[in-house]
N, CA, C and O atoms as CSV, one atom per row, in Angstrom:
chain,resi,resn,atom,element,x,y,z
A,1,MET,N,N,-17.924,-2.791,57.114
A,1,MET,CA,C,-19.081,-3.616,56.912
A,1,MET,C,C,-19.051,-4.413,55.658
A,1,MET,O,O,-18.436,-4.120,54.633
A,2,THR,N,N,-19.786,-5.448,55.866
A,2,THR,CA,C,-19.889,-6.492,54.944
A,2,THR,C,C,-20.912,-6.230,54.293
A,2,THR,O,O,-21.860,-5.496,54.574
A,3,LYS,N,N,-20.597,-7.181,52.935
A,3,LYS,CA,C,-21.747,-7.242,51.988
A,3,LYS,C,C,-23.339,-7.612,52.896
A,3,LYS,O,O,-24.430,-7.044,52.930
A,4,LYS,N,N,-22.815,-8.765,53.510
A,4,LYS,CA,C,-24.060,-9.718,54.372
A,4,LYS,C,C,-25.027,-8.326,55.313
A,4,LYS,O,O,-26.221,-8.519,55.545
A,5,ASN,N,N,-24.487,-7.279,55.675
A,5,ASN,CA,C,-25.028,-6.598,56.326
A,5,ASN,C,C,-25.444,-5.413,55.432
A,5,ASN,O,O,-26.238,-4.731,56.080
A,6,ALA,N,N,-25.255,-4.943,54.334
A,6,ALA,CA,C,-25.427,-3.584,53.461
A,6,ALA,C,C,-27.059,-4.329,53.039
A,6,ALA,O,O,-27.657,-5.405,53.052
A,7,ILE,N,N,-27.230,-2.800,52.660
A,7,ILE,CA,C,-28.535,-2.808,52.213
A,7,ILE,C,C,-28.303,-2.326,50.603
A,7,ILE,O,O,-27.278,-1.788,50.184
A,8,SER,N,N,-29.798,-2.733,49.612
A,8,SER,CA,C,-30.089,-2.020,48.343
A,8,SER,C,C,-30.213,-0.544,48.270
A,8,SER,O,O,-30.757,0.057,49.197
A,9,LEU,N,N,-29.808,0.003,47.370
A,9,LEU,CA,C,-30.032,1.328,47.215
A,9,LEU,C,C,-31.138,1.468,46.885
A,9,LEU,O,O,-31.300,2.670,46.671
A,10,CYS,N,N,-32.202,0.820,46.676
A,10,CYS,CA,C,-33.720,0.725,46.962
A,10,CYS,C,C,-34.332,1.234,48.349
A,10,CYS,O,O,-35.301,1.976,48.509
A,11,ASP,N,N,-33.405,0.564,49.428
A,11,ASP,CA,C,-34.165,0.833,50.398
A,11,ASP,C,C,-34.262,2.198,50.917
A,11,ASP,O,O,-35.224,2.690,51.506
A,12,LEU,N,N,-32.946,2.845,50.572
A,12,LEU,CA,C,-32.845,4.168,51.060
A,12,LEU,C,C,-34.183,5.267,50.428
A,12,LEU,O,O,-34.767,5.008,49.376
A,13,GLU,N,N,-34.475,6.367,51.198
A,13,GLU,CA,C,-35.216,7.364,51.185
A,13,GLU,C,C,-34.558,8.305,50.479
A,13,GLU,O,O,-33.383,8.210,50.124
A,14,LYS,N,N,-35.414,9.376,50.224
A,14,LYS,CA,C,-35.135,10.752,49.473
A,14,LYS,C,C,-34.328,11.487,50.532
A,14,LYS,O,O,-34.632,11.483,51.725
A,15,ASP,N,N,-33.165,12.185,49.961
A,15,ASP,CA,C,-32.614,12.646,51.204
A,15,ASP,C,C,-31.304,11.996,51.950
A,15,ASP,O,O,-30.523,12.616,52.672
A,16,GLN,N,N,-31.247,10.719,51.639
A,16,GLN,CA,C,-30.643,10.074,52.338
A,16,GLN,C,C,-29.355,9.826,51.942
A,16,GLN,O,O,-29.116,9.484,50.784
A,17,ASN,N,N,-28.240,9.998,53.013
A,17,ASN,CA,C,-26.942,9.925,52.304
A,17,ASN,C,C,-26.394,8.467,52.637
A,17,ASN,O,O,-26.554,8.138,53.812
A,18,ALA,N,N,-25.783,7.551,51.819
A,18,ALA,CA,C,-24.923,6.602,52.342
A,18,ALA,C,C,-23.224,6.228,51.496
A,18,ALA,O,O,-22.538,6.882,50.710
A,19,LEU,N,N,-23.095,5.184,51.991
A,19,LEU,CA,C,-21.710,4.782,51.368
A,19,LEU,C,C,-22.052,3.314,50.462
A,19,LEU,O,O,-22.697,2.294,50.707
A,20,ILE,N,N,-21.091,3.908,49.065
A,20,ILE,CA,C,-21.386,2.227,48.297
A,20,ILE,C,C,-20.566,1.260,48.984
A,20,ILE,O,O,-19.494,1.525,49.528
A,21,VAL,N,N,-21.020,0.326,48.945
A,21,VAL,CA,C,-20.295,-0.862,49.678
A,21,VAL,C,C,-19.703,-1.890,48.793
A,21,VAL,O,O,-18.534,-2.274,48.751
A,22,ALA,N,N,-20.932,-2.342,47.952
A,22,ALA,CA,C,-20.353,-3.170,46.988
A,22,ALA,C,C,-21.259,-2.985,45.674
A,22,ALA,O,O,-22.283,-2.325,45.850
A,23,ILE,N,N,-20.993,-3.538,44.223
A,23,ILE,CA,C,-21.874,-3.655,43.261
A,23,ILE,C,C,-21.765,-4.795,43.060
A,23,ILE,O,O,-20.619,-5.230,42.954
A,24,ILE,N,N,-23.038,-5.829,42.912
A,24,ILE,CA,C,-23.426,-6.891,42.606
A,24,ILE,C,C,-23.756,-7.033,41.395
A,24,ILE,O,O,-24.961,-7.091,41.149
A,25,ALA,N,N,-22.953,-7.113,40.486
A,25,ALA,CA,C,-23.384,-7.412,38.877
A,25,ALA,C,C,-22.545,-8.070,38.117
A,25,ALA,O,O,-21.472,-8.537,38.501
A,26,GLY,N,N,-23.031,-8.138,36.931
A,26,GLY,CA,C,-21.898,-8.968,36.121
A,26,GLY,C,C,-20.685,-8.151,35.437
A,26,GLY,O,O,-20.642,-6.969,35.778
A,27,HIS,N,N,-19.952,-8.466,34.768
A,27,HIS,CA,C,-18.458,-7.799,34.521
A,27,HIS,C,C,-18.848,-6.428,33.733
A,27,HIS,O,O,-18.369,-5.338,34.045
A,28,LYS,N,N,-19.930,-6.652,32.498
A,28,LYS,CA,C,-20.356,-5.405,31.950
A,28,LYS,C,C,-20.874,-4.214,32.574
A,28,LYS,O,O,-20.656,-3.019,32.375
A,29,SER,N,N,-21.865,-5.049,33.650
A,29,SER,CA,C,-22.570,-3.971,34.248
A,29,SER,C,C,-21.730,-3.458,35.233
A,29,SER,O,O,-21.664,-2.235,35.351
A,30,ALA,N,N,-21.133,-4.119,35.898
A,30,ALA,CA,C,-20.297,-3.448,36.869
A,30,ALA,C,C,-19.239,-2.540,36.264
A,30,ALA,O,O,-18.901,-1.525,36.874
A,31,LYS,N,N,-18.791,-2.806,35.288
A,31,LYS,CA,C,-17.994,-1.932,34.743
A,31,LYS,C,C,-18.850,-0.454,34.213
A,31,LYS,O,O,-18.484,0.705,34.408
A,32,ARG,N,N,-19.742,-0.796,33.693
A,32,ARG,CA,C,-20.606,0.433,33.236
A,32,ARG,C,C,-21.222,1.060,34.534
A,32,ARG,O,O,-21.578,2.229,34.386
A,33,LEU,N,N,-21.401,0.570,35.656
A,33,LEU,CA,C,-21.687,1.062,37.038
A,33,LEU,C,C,-20.322,2.277,37.620
A,33,LEU,O,O,-20.430,3.410,38.087
A,34,ALA,N,N,-19.094,1.425,37.332
A,34,ALA,CA,C,-17.621,1.949,37.431
A,34,ALA,C,C,-17.348,3.188,36.602
A,34,ALA,O,O,-16.661,4.038,37.167
A,35,ASP,N,N,-17.724,3.431,35.467
A,35,ASP,CA,C,-17.447,4.431,34.560
A,35,ASP,C,C,-18.327,5.672,35.063
A,35,ASP,O,O,-17.960,6.840,35.190
A,36,LEU,N,N,-19.477,5.160,35.293
A,36,LEU,CA,C,-20.352,6.167,35.911
A,36,LEU,C,C,-20.288,7.035,37.021
A,36,LEU,O,O,-20.983,8.033,37.211
A,37,GLY,N,N,-18.886,6.308,38.148
A,37,GLY,CA,C,-18.479,6.698,39.382
A,37,GLY,C,C,-19.292,5.899,40.689
A,37,GLY,O,O,-19.291,6.328,41.843
A,38,LEU,N,N,-19.994,4.618,40.224
A,38,LEU,CA,C,-20.522,4.075,40.964
A,38,LEU,C,C,-19.437,3.012,41.681
A,38,LEU,O,O,-19.361,1.890,41.181
A,39,THR,N,N,-18.762,3.272,42.612
A,39,THR,CA,C,-17.498,2.252,42.973
A,39,THR,C,C,-17.695,2.338,44.624
A,39,THR,O,O,-18.210,3.203,45.332
A,40,PRO,N,N,-17.039,1.014,44.941
A,40,PRO,CA,C,-17.285,0.732,46.533
A,40,PRO,C,C,-16.452,2.329,47.128
A,40,PRO,O,O,-15.616,2.896,46.425
A,41,ASN,N,N,-16.808,2.770,48.283
A,41,ASN,CA,C,-16.309,3.479,49.463
A,41,ASN,C,C,-16.758,5.037,48.976
A,41,ASN,O,O,-16.347,6.075,49.495
A,42,THR,N,N,-17.646,4.940,47.918
A,42,THR,CA,C,-17.963,6.242,47.194
A,42,THR,C,C,-19.375,6.861,48.113
A,42,THR,O,O,-20.242,6.106,48.554
A,43,PRO,N,N,-19.390,8.141,48.261
A,43,PRO,CA,C,-20.448,8.355,48.801
A,43,PRO,C,C,-21.720,8.973,47.839
A,43,PRO,O,O,-21.589,9.475,46.723
A,44,ILE,N,N,-22.816,8.812,48.500
A,44,ILE,CA,C,-23.946,8.634,47.692
A,44,ILE,C,C,-25.339,9.173,47.955
A,44,ILE,O,O,-25.817,8.482,48.855
A,45,LYS,N,N,-26.173,10.072,47.580
A,45,LYS,CA,C,-27.289,10.868,48.241
A,45,LYS,C,C,-28.685,10.629,46.885
A,45,LYS,O,O,-28.631,10.867,45.679
A,46,ILE,N,N,-29.664,10.157,47.609
A,46,ILE,CA,C,-30.926,9.945,46.972
A,46,ILE,C,C,-31.348,11.406,46.986
A,46,ILE,O,O,-31.537,12.100,47.985
A,47,LEU,N,N,-31.456,11.728,45.807
A,47,LEU,CA,C,-32.292,13.160,45.368
A,47,LEU,C,C,-34.032,12.769,45.041
A,47,LEU,O,O,-34.983,13.290,45.625
A,48,ARG,N,N,-34.085,12.074,44.320
A,48,ARG,CA,C,-35.569,12.021,43.876
A,48,ARG,C,C,-35.558,10.260,43.849
A,48,ARG,O,O,-34.704,9.481,43.428
A,49,LYS,N,N,-37.133,9.983,44.605
A,49,LYS,CA,C,-37.331,8.579,44.152
A,49,LYS,C,C,-38.621,8.282,43.899
A,49,LYS,O,O,-39.296,9.071,44.561
A,50,THR,N,N,-39.595,7.260,43.037
A,50,THR,CA,C,-40.625,7.053,42.922
A,50,THR,C,C,-40.809,5.525,43.873
A,50,THR,O,O,-39.875,4.790,44.194
A,51,ILE,N,N,-42.208,5.319,44.183
A,51,ILE,CA,C,-42.509,4.425,44.606
A,51,ILE,C,C,-42.284,2.706,44.252
A,51,ILE,O,O,-42.271,2.478,43.042
A,52,PHE,N,N,-42.144,1.745,44.961
A,52,PHE,CA,C,-41.536,0.677,44.284
A,52,PHE,C,C,-40.569,0.741,43.634
A,52,PHE,O,O,-40.556,0.266,42.498
A,53,CYS,N,N,-39.391,1.406,44.232
A,53,CYS,CA,C,-38.070,1.316,43.520
A,53,CYS,C,C,-37.862,1.533,42.248
A,53,CYS,O,O,-36.988,0.920,41.634
A,54,GLY,N,N,-38.803,2.623,41.574
A,54,GLY,CA,C,-38.724,2.564,40.102
A,54,GLY,C,C,-37.631,3.319,39.853
A,54,GLY,O,O,-36.602,2.991,40.444
A,55,PRO,N,N,-37.591,4.395,39.011
A,55,PRO,CA,C,-36.183,5.098,38.596
A,55,PRO,C,C,-35.949,5.899,39.999
A,55,PRO,O,O,-36.913,6.234,40.687
A,56,MET,N,N,-35.039,6.090,40.254
A,56,MET,CA,C,-34.398,7.120,41.284
A,56,MET,C,C,-33.342,8.038,40.710
A,56,MET,O,O,-32.497,7.683,39.888
A,57,GLU,N,N,-33.473,9.299,41.238
A,57,GLU,CA,C,-32.152,10.310,40.748
A,57,GLU,C,C,-31.417,10.652,41.682
A,57,GLU,O,O,-31.820,11.450,42.528
A,58,VAL,N,N,-29.977,10.027,41.728
A,58,VAL,CA,C,-28.850,9.800,42.662
A,58,VAL,C,C,-27.786,11.076,42.585
A,58,VAL,O,O,-27.724,11.621,41.482
A,59,GLN,N,N,-27.016,11.562,43.547
A,59,GLN,CA,C,-25.921,12.178,43.446
A,59,GLN,C,C,-24.629,11.641,43.628
A,59,GLN,O,O,-24.374,11.307,44.785
A,60,VAL,N,N,-24.033,11.528,43.056
A,60,VAL,CA,C,-22.502,10.714,43.358
A,60,VAL,C,C,-21.338,11.487,42.184
A,60,VAL,O,O,-21.456,11.885,41.025
A,61,ARG,N,N,-20.178,11.444,43.195
A,61,ARG,CA,C,-19.186,12.708,42.885
A,61,ARG,C,C,-19.397,13.853,42.119
A,61,ARG,O,O,-18.590,14.335,41.324
A,62,GLY,N,N,-20.411,14.233,42.361
A,62,GLY,CA,C,-20.875,15.995,42.307
A,62,GLY,C,C,-21.728,15.720,40.617
A,62,GLY,O,O,-21.911,16.668,39.853
A,63,MET,N,N,-22.102,14.481,40.322
A,63,MET,CA,C,-23.160,14.269,39.563
A,63,MET,C,C,-24.342,13.880,39.491
A,63,MET,O,O,-24.566,13.149,40.456
A,64,ASN,N,N,-25.107,13.976,38.925
A,64,ASN,CA,C,-26.873,13.580,39.181
A,64,ASN,C,C,-26.900,12.310,37.928
A,64,ASN,O,O,-26.568,12.393,36.746
A,65,LEU,N,N,-27.290,11.447,38.503
A,65,LEU,CA,C,-27.857,10.520,37.552
A,65,LEU,C,C,-29.069,9.534,37.654
A,65,LEU,O,O,-29.282,9.111,38.791
A,66,VAL,N,N,-29.623,9.241,36.990
A,66,VAL,CA,C,-31.373,8.517,36.806
A,66,VAL,C,C,-30.926,7.302,36.869
A,66,VAL,O,O,-29.978,7.093,36.112
A,67,LEU,N,N,-31.311,6.324,37.575
A,67,LEU,CA,C,-31.002,4.826,37.426
A,67,LEU,C,C,-32.054,4.099,38.030
A,67,LEU,O,O,-32.553,4.269,39.143
A,68,GLY,N,N,-32.315,3.308,37.202
A,68,GLY,CA,C,-33.491,2.256,36.761
A,68,GLY,C,C,-33.397,1.123,38.219
A,68,GLY,O,O,-32.459,0.889,38.980
A,69,LYS,N,N,-34.544,0.690,38.182
A,69,LYS,CA,C,-34.921,-0.320,39.414
A,69,LYS,C,C,-34.025,-1.292,39.351
A,69,LYS,O,O,-33.490,-1.652,40.400
A,70,GLY,N,N,-33.674,-1.920,38.092
A,70,GLY,CA,C,-32.711,-3.054,38.029
A,70,GLY,C,C,-31.076,-2.670,38.666
A,70,GLY,O,O,-30.297,-3.331,39.352
A,71,VAL,N,N,-31.014,-1.514,38.172
A,71,VAL,CA,C,-29.567,-1.170,38.561
A,71,VAL,C,C,-29.344,-0.807,39.910
A,71,VAL,O,O,-28.499,-1.373,40.604
A,72,ALA,N,N,-30.175,0.252,40.370
A,72,ALA,CA,C,-30.249,0.286,41.739
A,72,ALA,C,C,-30.268,-1.091,42.729
A,72,ALA,O,O,-29.617,-1.264,43.759
A,73,ALA,N,N,-30.990,-1.785,42.240
A,73,ALA,CA,C,-31.021,-2.968,43.392
A,73,ALA,C,C,-29.377,-3.438,43.249
A,73,ALA,O,O,-28.797,-3.862,44.249
A,74,LYS,N,N,-28.764,-3.345,42.104
A,74,LYS,CA,C,-27.087,-3.933,42.401
A,74,LYS,C,C,-26.645,-3.332,42.863
A,74,LYS,O,O,-25.511,-3.812,42.873
A,75,VAL,N,N,-26.583,-1.969,43.670
A,75,VAL,CA,C,-25.698,-1.180,44.594
A,75,VAL,C,C,-25.730,-1.650,45.934
A,75,VAL,O,O,-26.877,-1.771,46.365
A,76,LEU,N,N,-24.797,-1.958,46.745
A,76,LEU,CA,C,-25.197,-2.320,47.826
A,76,LEU,C,C,-24.594,-1.154,48.971
A,76,LEU,O,O,-23.394,-0.879,48.996
A,77,VAL,N,N,-25.481,-0.584,49.802
A,77,VAL,CA,C,-24.850,0.510,50.500
A,77,VAL,C,C,-25.134,0.230,51.818
A,77,VAL,O,O,-25.782,-0.742,52.203
A,78,LYS,N,N,-24.476,1.385,52.749
A,78,LYS,CA,C,-24.547,1.047,53.933
A,78,LYS,C,C,-24.908,2.673,54.399
A,78,LYS,O,O,-24.161,3.605,54.100
A,79,LYS,N,N,-26.171,2.844,55.175
A,79,LYS,CA,C,-26.396,4.408,55.647
A,79,LYS,C,C,-25.410,4.931,56.273
A,79,LYS,O,O,-24.683,4.366,57.090
A,80,SER,N,N,-25.342,6.319,55.808
A,80,SER,CA,C,-24.859,7.344,56.706
A,80,SER,C,C,-25.199,8.378,57.632
A,80,SER,O,O,-24.312,9.026,58.187
């Protein structure tokens, strides 16, 4: 799957699983997300989500993380 066919993490619904395709961010932001375990080819699950892509809770690599709208929008995924 290419970045062109990927969707934003914001587009997923609660309880959906996906695979991270890419992180579209600057160097510092991309490094911070990688430090949190958000890297390409990593499975991710939406645990909780607010309306309008506000903060969302995700599970990645056995950890629960809360991501804000701006950060979640930078994570491109493929539904699984």
